[in-house]
MIMAR-339557 format. One record per atom (N, C-alpha, C, O, CB): residue number from 1; atom name; x, y, z. Coordinates in pm, 1 decimal. Glycine has a CB too. Layout:
! MIMAR-339557
<site resi="NUM" name="CA" px="X" py="Y" pz="Z"/>
...
END
This chain:
! MIMAR-339557
<site resi="1" name="N" px="13943.5" py="2588.1" pz="17572.8"/>
<site resi="1" name="CA" px="13828.4" py="2644.2" pz="17642.3"/>
<site resi="1" name="C" px="13826.3" py="2795.0" pz="17620.6"/>
<site resi="1" name="O" px="13928.5" py="2862.7" pz="17631.5"/>
<site resi="1" name="CB" px="13832.3" py="2610.0" pz="17793.8"/>
<site resi="2" name="N" px="13708.5" py="2845.1" pz="17590.0"/>
<site resi="2" name="CA" px="13693.4" py="2987.8" pz="17564.2"/>
<site resi="2" name="C" px="13689.8" py="3063.8" pz="17696.7"/>
<site resi="2" name="O" px="13605.9" py="3036.5" pz="17782.5"/>
<site resi="2" name="CB" px="13565.2" py="3015.7" pz="17481.6"/>
<site resi="3" name="N" px="13781.0" py="3158.6" pz="17712.5"/>
<site resi="3" name="CA" px="13790.8" py="3237.1" pz="17835.4"/>
<site resi="3" name="C" px="13747.3" py="3379.8" pz="17804.5"/>
<site resi="3" name="O" px="13810.6" py="3448.1" pz="17724.1"/>
<site resi="3" name="CB" px="13936.1" py="3233.9" pz="17894.0"/>
<site resi="4" name="N" px="13641.6" py="3424.1" pz="17866.9"/>
<site resi="4" name="CA" px="13604.1" py="3564.7" pz="17858.1"/>
<site resi="4" name="C" px="13591.0" py="3620.9" pz="17999.7"/>
<site resi="4" name="O" px="13622.3" py="3552.9" pz="18097.4"/>
<site resi="4" name="CB" px="13471.0" py="3582.7" pz="17778.0"/>
<site resi="5" name="N" px="13545.1" py="3743.6" pz="18009.8"/>
<site resi="5" name="CA" px="13543.3" py="3807.9" pz="18141.5"/>
<site resi="5" name="C" px="13444.7" py="3741.0" pz="18237.1"/>
<site resi="5" name="O" px="13462.6" py="3747.5" pz="18358.7"/>
<site resi="5" name="CB" px="13508.4" py="3955.3" pz="18126.9"/>
<site resi="6" name="N" px="13340.3" py="3676.5" pz="18182.8"/>
<site resi="6" name="CA" px="13243.7" py="3610.5" pz="18270.3"/>
<site resi="6" name="C" px="13303.0" py="3484.0" pz="18333.1"/>
<site resi="6" name="O" px="13277.0" py="3453.9" pz="18449.6"/>
<site resi="6" name="CB" px="13116.4" py="3575.9" pz="18192.0"/>
<site resi="7" name="N" px="13382.2" py="3410.9" pz="18255.8"/>
<site resi="7" name="CA" px="13448.1" py="3292.1" pz="18310.0"/>
<site resi="7" name="C" px="13548.8" py="3332.6" pz="18416.6"/>
<site resi="7" name="O" px="13556.3" py="3269.8" pz="18522.3"/>
<site resi="7" name="CB" px="13517.7" py="3211.9" pz="18197.9"/>
<site resi="8" name="N" px="13626.6" py="3437.6" pz="18389.3"/>
<site resi="8" name="CA" px="13725.6" py="3484.8" pz="18486.5"/>
<site resi="8" name="C" px="13656.8" py="3534.0" pz="18613.6"/>
<site resi="8" name="O" px="13701.2" py="3503.7" pz="18724.3"/>
<site resi="8" name="CB" px="13811.9" py="3597.4" pz="18425.7"/>
<site resi="9" name="N" px="13548.0" py="3610.1" pz="18597.3"/>
<site resi="9" name="CA" px="13475.1" py="3659.2" pz="18714.2"/>
<site resi="9" name="C" px="13416.7" py="3543.4" pz="18794.7"/>
<site resi="9" name="O" px="13418.7" py="3546.6" pz="18917.7"/>
<site resi="9" name="CB" px="13363.4" py="3755.3" pz="18671.3"/>
<site resi="10" name="N" px="13365.2" py="3441.8" pz="18727.0"/>
<site resi="10" name="CA" px="13311.2" py="3325.9" pz="18797.0"/>
<site resi="10" name="C" px="13417.8" py="3251.8" pz="18875.0"/>
<site resi="10" name="O" px="13394.7" py="3211.1" pz="18988.8"/>
<site resi="10" name="CB" px="13245.3" py="3232.0" pz="18699.2"/>
<site resi="11" name="N" px="13535.6" py="3233.8" pz="18814.2"/>
<site resi="11" name="CA" px="13644.6" py="3166.4" pz="18884.9"/>
<site resi="11" name="C" px="13691.4" py="3247.5" pz="19004.6"/>
<site resi="11" name="O" px="13723.2" py="3190.8" pz="19109.2"/>
<site resi="11" name="CB" px="13761.6" py="3141.0" pz="18790.4"/>
<site resi="12" name="N" px="13696.0" py="3379.9" pz="18990.5"/>
<site resi="12" name="CA" px="13735.2" py="3465.2" pz="19103.3"/>
<site resi="12" name="C" px="13633.6" py="3453.8" pz="19216.5"/>
<site resi="12" name="O" px="13671.4" py="3444.8" pz="19333.3"/>
<site resi="12" name="CB" px="13748.6" py="3612.4" pz="19058.3"/>
<site resi="13" name="N" px="13504.0" py="3454.1" pz="19182.2"/>
<site resi="13" name="CA" px="13400.3" py="3443.7" pz="19284.8"/>
<site resi="13" name="C" px="13408.2" py="3309.1" pz="19355.4"/>
<site resi="13" name="O" px="13396.6" py="3302.2" pz="19477.7"/>
<site resi="13" name="CB" px="13261.0" py="3463.1" pz="19223.1"/>
<site resi="14" name="N" px="13428.0" py="3201.6" pz="19278.5"/>
<site resi="14" name="CA" px="13440.2" py="3069.1" pz="19339.9"/>
<site resi="14" name="C" px="13562.1" py="3064.2" pz="19431.9"/>
<site resi="14" name="O" px="13554.0" py="3011.0" pz="19542.6"/>
<site resi="14" name="CB" px="13450.5" py="2959.4" pz="19231.2"/>
<site resi="15" name="N" px="13674.2" py="3119.2" pz="19386.9"/>
<site resi="15" name="CA" px="13794.7" py="3119.6" pz="19469.3"/>
<site resi="15" name="C" px="13777.0" py="3200.3" pz="19596.7"/>
<site resi="15" name="O" px="13819.8" py="3157.5" pz="19703.9"/>
<site resi="15" name="CB" px="13911.1" py="3174.1" pz="19390.6"/>
<site resi="16" name="N" px="13714.3" py="3316.5" pz="19586.0"/>
<site resi="16" name="CA" px="13692.1" py="3397.8" pz="19705.3"/>
<site resi="16" name="C" px="13594.0" py="3331.3" pz="19800.7"/>
<site resi="16" name="O" px="13609.2" py="3341.5" pz="19922.5"/>
<site resi="16" name="CB" px="13641.0" py="3535.9" pz="19666.3"/>
<site resi="17" name="N" px="13493.0" py="3263.0" pz="19746.4"/>
<site resi="17" name="CA" px="13398.0" py="3191.9" pz="19832.0"/>
<site resi="17" name="C" px="13467.2" py="3079.6" pz="19908.3"/>
<site resi="17" name="O" px="13445.0" py="3062.5" pz="20028.2"/>
<site resi="17" name="CB" px="13282.2" py="3135.5" pz="19748.4"/>
<site resi="18" name="N" px="13551.2" py="3003.0" pz="19838.5"/>
<site resi="18" name="CA" px="13625.1" py="2895.5" pz="19905.0"/>
<site resi="18" name="C" px="13718.5" py="2953.1" pz="20010.8"/>
<site resi="18" name="O" px="13730.9" py="2896.7" pz="20119.6"/>
<site resi="18" name="CB" px="13705.2" py="2812.8" pz="19802.1"/>
<site resi="19" name="N" px="13784.7" py="3065.3" pz="19980.0"/>
<site resi="19" name="CA" px="13875.4" py="3127.1" pz="20076.8"/>
<site resi="19" name="C" px="13798.5" py="3177.5" pz="20198.5"/>
<site resi="19" name="O" px="13845.2" py="3164.0" pz="20311.6"/>
<site resi="19" name="CB" px="13953.2" py="3242.6" pz="20011.6"/>
<site resi="20" name="N" px="13679.9" py="3235.9" pz="20175.5"/>
<site resi="20" name="CA" px="13600.2" py="3287.9" pz="20286.6"/>
<site resi="20" name="C" px="13556.9" py="3175.7" pz="20380.1"/>
<site resi="20" name="O" px="13574.7" py="3185.0" pz="20501.5"/>
<site resi="20" name="CB" px="13477.3" py="3362.7" pz="20233.9"/>
<site resi="21" name="N" px="13499.9" py="3069.2" pz="20323.0"/>
<site resi="21" name="CA" px="13453.2" py="2960.4" pz="20408.1"/>
<site resi="21" name="C" px="13568.8" py="2882.6" pz="20469.3"/>
<site resi="21" name="O" px="13555.4" py="2827.4" pz="20578.5"/>
<site resi="21" name="CB" px="13364.3" py="2866.7" pz="20329.0"/>
<site resi="22" name="N" px="13682.4" py="2877.6" pz="20400.0"/>
<site resi="22" name="CA" px="13800.6" py="2815.9" pz="20459.0"/>
<site resi="22" name="C" px="13849.8" py="2893.9" pz="20579.5"/>
<site resi="22" name="O" px="13886.6" py="2834.6" pz="20680.9"/>
<site resi="22" name="CB" px="13911.3" py="2804.6" pz="20355.9"/>
<site resi="23" name="N" px="13850.9" py="3026.3" pz="20569.8"/>
<site resi="23" name="CA" px="13889.2" py="3109.0" pz="20683.6"/>
<site resi="23" name="C" px="13789.5" py="3099.4" pz="20797.8"/>
<site resi="23" name="O" px="13827.7" py="3098.2" pz="20914.8"/>
<site resi="23" name="CB" px="13903.4" py="3252.7" pz="20640.5"/>
<site resi="24" name="N" px="13660.6" py="3092.4" pz="20762.9"/>
<site resi="24" name="CA" px="13556.6" py="3076.6" pz="20864.1"/>
<site resi="24" name="C" px="13573.8" py="2943.7" pz="20937.4"/>
<site resi="24" name="O" px="13560.6" py="2937.8" pz="21059.7"/>
<site resi="24" name="CB" px="13416.6" py="3084.8" pz="20799.9"/>
<site resi="25" name="N" px="13603.4" py="2836.9" pz="20862.5"/>
<site resi="25" name="CA" px="13626.5" py="2705.2" pz="20921.8"/>
<site resi="25" name="C" px="13747.9" py="2707.8" pz="21013.6"/>
<site resi="25" name="O" px="13743.9" py="2652.5" pz="21123.6"/>
<site resi="25" name="CB" px="13645.4" py="2599.6" pz="20812.3"/>
<site resi="26" name="N" px="13855.7" py="2771.5" pz="20969.2"/>
<site resi="26" name="CA" px="13975.7" py="2779.3" pz="21052.7"/>
<site resi="26" name="C" px="13949.8" py="2859.5" pz="21179.3"/>
<site resi="26" name="O" px="14001.4" py="2824.0" pz="21285.3"/>
<site resi="26" name="CB" px="14091.2" py="2841.5" pz="20974.4"/>
<site resi="27" name="N" px="13871.3" py="2966.7" pz="21171.5"/>
<site resi="27" name="CA" px="13840.9" py="3046.6" pz="21289.7"/>
<site resi="27" name="C" px="13758.8" py="2966.1" pz="21389.8"/>
<site resi="27" name="O" px="13781.9" py="2974.6" pz="21510.4"/>
<site resi="27" name="CB" px="13766.1" py="3174.6" pz="21250.3"/>
<site resi="28" name="N" px="13663.0" py="2888.0" pz="21340.2"/>
<site resi="28" name="CA" px="13581.8" py="2805.7" pz="21429.7"/>
<site resi="28" name="C" px="13667.2" py="2697.5" pz="21495.1"/>
<site resi="28" name="O" px="13655.9" py="2673.9" pz="21615.4"/>
<site resi="28" name="CB" px="13464.4" py="2741.8" pz="21352.8"/>
<site resi="29" name="N" px="13753.5" py="2631.1" pz="21415.9"/>
<site resi="29" name="CA" px="13839.8" py="2527.8" pz="21472.6"/>
<site resi="29" name="C" px="13934.3" py="2586.6" pz="21577.3"/>
<site resi="29" name="O" px="13959.5" py="2524.1" pz="21680.3"/>
<site resi="29" name="CB" px="13920.2" py="2458.7" pz="21361.7"/>
<site resi="30" name="N" px="13986.4" py="2706.4" pz="21551.3"/>
<site resi="30" name="CA" px="14075.9" py="2771.8" pz="21646.0"/>
<site resi="30" name="C" px="14000.4" py="2808.6" pz="21773.8"/>
<site resi="30" name="O" px="14054.4" py="2795.0" pz="21883.6"/>
<site resi="30" name="CB" px="14139.2" py="2897.3" pz="21582.7"/>
<site resi="31" name="N" px="13875.8" py="2855.3" pz="21760.2"/>
<site resi="31" name="CA" px="13796.9" py="2892.3" pz="21876.5"/>
<site resi="31" name="C" px="13761.4" py="2769.5" pz="21959.1"/>
<site resi="31" name="O" px="13763.2" py="2775.2" pz="22082.1"/>
<site resi="31" name="CB" px="13670.2" py="2965.8" pz="21833.7"/>
<site resi="32" name="N" px="13729.1" py="2658.7" pz="21893.2"/>
<site resi="32" name="CA" px="13699.4" py="2535.9" pz="21966.6"/>
<site resi="32" name="C" px="13823.5" py="2487.7" pz="22040.8"/>
<site resi="32" name="O" px="13814.3" py="2443.6" pz="22155.3"/>
<site resi="32" name="CB" px="13647.9" py="2426.3" pz="21870.9"/>
<site resi="33" name="N" px="13938.4" py="2495.8" pz="21976.5"/>
<site resi="33" name="CA" px="14062.1" py="2453.1" pz="22042.1"/>
<site resi="33" name="C" px="14094.0" py="2543.2" pz="22161.5"/>
<site resi="33" name="O" px="14146.8" py="2496.4" pz="22262.4"/>
<site resi="33" name="CB" px="14179.2" py="2454.0" pz="21941.9"/>
<site resi="34" name="N" px="14062.3" py="2671.5" pz="22150.2"/>
<site resi="34" name="CA" px="14094.8" py="2766.7" pz="22256.5"/>
<site resi="34" name="C" px="13996.1" py="2758.7" pz="22373.0"/>
<site resi="34" name="O" px="14036.7" py="2767.1" pz="22488.9"/>
<site resi="34" name="CB" px="14097.0" py="2908.2" pz="22200.7"/>
<site resi="35" name="N" px="13867.1" py="2742.7" pz="22343.5"/>
<site resi="35" name="CA" px="13763.8" py="2753.5" pz="22446.2"/>
<site resi="35" name="C" px="13691.3" py="2623.1" pz="22475.1"/>
<site resi="35" name="O" px="13608.5" py="2619.5" pz="22566.1"/>
<site resi="35" name="CB" px="13664.5" py="2856.2" pz="22405.9"/>
<site resi="36" name="N" px="13718.2" py="2517.9" pz="22403.0"/>
<site resi="36" name="CA" px="13642.7" py="2394.6" pz="22419.3"/>
<site resi="36" name="C" px="13519.7" py="2397.0" pz="22330.2"/>
<site resi="36" name="O" px="13482.5" py="2501.6" pz="22276.9"/>
<site resi="36" name="CB" px="13602.5" py="2374.1" pz="22566.3"/>
<site resi="37" name="N" px="13457.0" py="2281.5" pz="22314.4"/>
<site resi="37" name="CA" px="13344.4" py="2272.0" pz="22221.9"/>
<site resi="37" name="C" px="13209.6" py="2296.8" pz="22288.0"/>
<site resi="37" name="O" px="13107.2" py="2293.2" pz="22219.9"/>
<site resi="37" name="CB" px="13343.5" py="2137.1" pz="22157.3"/>
<site resi="38" name="N" px="13206.3" py="2321.9" pz="22418.0"/>
<site resi="38" name="CA" px="13081.1" py="2353.6" pz="22486.0"/>
<site resi="38" name="C" px="12999.5" py="2231.4" pz="22521.6"/>
<site resi="38" name="O" px="12883.0" py="2245.1" pz="22559.0"/>
<site resi="38" name="CB" px="12999.2" py="2444.1" pz="22401.0"/>
<site resi="39" name="N" px="13056.1" py="2112.3" pz="22511.4"/>
<site resi="39" name="CA" px="12977.9" py="1991.5" pz="22536.8"/>
<site resi="39" name="C" px="12966.2" py="1958.6" pz="22685.7"/>
<site resi="39" name="O" px="12886.5" py="1872.8" pz="22723.4"/>
<site resi="39" name="CB" px="13039.6" py="1874.5" pz="22464.1"/>
<site resi="40" name="N" px="13044.0" py="2025.3" pz="22770.3"/>
<site resi="40" name="CA" px="13038.3" py="1992.1" pz="22912.3"/>
<site resi="40" name="C" px="12915.6" py="2051.5" pz="22981.7"/>
<site resi="40" name="O" px="12879.1" py="2005.4" pz="23089.8"/>
<site resi="40" name="CB" px="13163.9" py="2040.2" pz="22981.1"/>
<site resi="41" name="N" px="12851.9" py="2151.4" pz="22923.2"/>
<site resi="41" name="CA" px="12728.4" py="2211.9" pz="22974.3"/>
<site resi="41" name="C" px="12743.5" py="2261.3" pz="23117.8"/>
<site resi="41" name="O" px="12649.4" py="2251.2" pz="23196.6"/>
<site resi="41" name="CB" px="12614.2" py="2111.8" pz="22966.6"/>
<site resi="42" name="N" px="12860.3" py="2314.3" pz="23152.9"/>
<site resi="42" name="CA" px="12881.4" py="2362.7" pz="23288.8"/>
<site resi="42" name="C" px="12831.4" py="2505.4" pz="23306.1"/>
<site resi="42" name="O" px="12807.9" py="2549.0" pz="23418.8"/>
<site resi="42" name="CB" px="13028.7" py="2354.7" pz="23324.9"/>
<site resi="43" name="N" px="12814.9" py="2577.9" pz="23198.4"/>
<site resi="43" name="CA" px="12770.9" py="2717.2" pz="23207.1"/>
<site resi="43" name="C" px="12625.8" py="2725.7" pz="23161.0"/>
<site resi="43" name="O" px="12597.8" py="2750.4" pz="23043.6"/>
<site resi="43" name="CB" px="12862.2" py="2810.8" pz="23121.4"/>
<site resi="44" name="N" px="12532.6" py="2704.6" pz="23256.8"/>
<site resi="44" name="CA" px="12391.0" py="2704.0" pz="23221.2"/>
<site resi="44" name="C" px="12332.2" py="2841.9" pz="23236.5"/>
<site resi="44" name="O" px="12213.4" py="2861.5" pz="23211.0"/>
<site resi="44" name="CB" px="12313.7" py="2604.3" pz="23306.8"/>
END
């Protein structure tokens, strides 16, 4: 496979995007575990 700077830049962007959304997912899961999912509707 031919590797040039555009392929490397694309792989870096894909990796950073996956890392960003993975961190976002982990932060949301941690917040739900800490505060609950809000389904009880007690705070109107």
